[in-house]
N, C-alpha and C positions, 0 to 999 in steps of 0.2 A: 303193588304195581310194578316194582322193579323186576320181579321174576319173569315177566313177559318180555323184558328187554334182554335178559341174559343170553338167550340163544342167538339173538342178532349180534351182540357184542362178541360172543364166542366164535361165531362164523367169521366175522370180520378179522378177529385175531388169528384164526386158522389161515386165512388167505394171506395176511401180512407176514405171518411166521414163515409160511412156505416160500414166499417171495423175498424173504430177508429184508423186509421194510419195517420202519418204525412210524408210529402215528403220533401226531401232536394235535391238540384241539384248542380252539378259541371259542369261548362261550360268553354270552351276555345273558339273555333271558333265562337260560337254564341254570345259571349260577353254580356251575360245577357238577351238575347232575350227570352229564355225559361222561366226564372223567370218573365219577363215582361208579357208574354202571360198568365202565371198562375195567376199573381196578377191582371190581367184585369178582372178576374172572381169574381163577388161579392160573398163574403163569403169564399174566398180562405184562409183567415187567420185561418179557422177551420181545414185545412188540409195541409197547406204549412208552413214549418218551416223556411227555408232560402235557399239562393243561394250563391254559391261561383263562382266568375268569376276569373279564374286562367289562364290568357293568357300566362304569361311567365313560363318557366320551374321552376324558383325560386319560384314563387307563388304556383305552384303545390306542391312543396316540403314543403314550409312553412305552407300553409293553409290546405293541404289535406294529407300530409305525404307520397307523392309519392317519391319513392327512387331515388336518384341521379343515382344509378347504372342501374335502369330500364330505366330512361330517356336516359342515355348514350348508352345503349345496343340496345334499341328498337326505340327510338325517341318519341317525344310527341304525335304523331299521330300513335298510336299502340294499339293493344288489351291489352297488359300488362299495359300500362299507364292508359288507360281509366278504366280498372278494378280497379286499385289502386285509381283512382280518385273517383269512386263510393264507394268503401270501406271507403275512407277517409271522404266522405260526410256524411256517417252514423256515423263514429267515432267522428267527430268534430261537431255534431249537435244533435238535439233531434228528428230527423227523423228516421223512421223505414224502409223507402223505399227511394232509391236514384236512380237518373238518372245522367249519366255523358256523356258528348259529347266533342270530340276533333277531329279536322279535318283541312283540307287545303281548305280554301274558295277562295284563289286566289286574284288577278290574278297571282301572283308569288308564289314561295315556293314549287311547285310540283316537283316531280322527276319521273323517269321511274317506280319505284316501288310504289310510292305514288303520283299519279298525282293529280292536282287540282280537287277538288270535292270529294276526299276521306274523309270519315267521319266515325269515330268509335263511337259506342254507348255502354253503359253498364247500366244495371239495377241491383240493389243489394238490398238484405235484410240482416239484421244482421246474422252473423254466417253462411252465405252461400256464395259459390263462385258466383261472378257476372256473369250474362248472358250477353254475348257480341255479337255484330254484326257490320260488316263493310258494308257500302253502298257507291256507287259511284253516285254522283249527277252531272248533267250537268247544265250549265248556268254561269252567271257572279257571282261575289262575293255575291251580295244580294240574288240572287236566290239560291245559294248553302246554304247560312245561313238560309234562309227561309225554304227550304226543310228539313234541319237538324232539 
């Protein structure tokens, strides 16, 4: 499955390299898969700074500065939290671009408002509000994580 992601990661790397930018990622439901796909690309050390795998709420707070009040009010799988994750990835790294992912891969954990397959994404640059998007993926745990 990873081979289908390699061209996307390589294209991202080409853009970042040309612009002299470095990427940091903050992942929850993907558990480091995004960083793995990125580091599969030869030369990614030119444009990839680091990845944060923040699966627990506590790790999101400690490693990325996500506010406990945001987690309590919105839940870990939310626009507000993924935005704070992306901002934290920039603040706690040498990256100028960040991607954050938080979702419900299943098979459990879903609710009526946030069913299994709900995944929030955020992209951030320094001193700008993160761009966020929520997608709903179908499939089992591995398929949801791969699509994310």
